[in-house]
C-alpha positions, 0 to 999 in steps of 0.5 A: 500500500502506498502512503496515500492509500493507508486505511485509517480508523481515525479522522482528524477534526478542527474547530471553526477557528482551526483548534485541534479537537479529538479525532473521530471515527470514519462513520461519525465523520460521514454523518457530520459531512452529510448533515452539513456540520463539517467540511473536508479540509484535507484529503491526506491526512483526512481532516474535517473542519466544523462549521460552528465553534466549540467551547475551549474548556471542553476539549483537551490539548492534543499533539500529533506525532508521526513516526518517520521510521515506521517502515524501517522496523526489523522484526 
């Protein structure tokens, strides 16, 4: 599988003002898009942006870290 064809079980979500929120499942992401509460921001990594603001005190700070040496692990 190529890098752009990876299957993911989590979709990144941003608030209307760009604040990072908790990732969600692909099923919930489809629902948010179909009812018009979110729009696709990026295709890889697949990221949604919500149409309304969320309370700042509700969501904790999250940090995304990507392991660049994933393909170099020797069993």
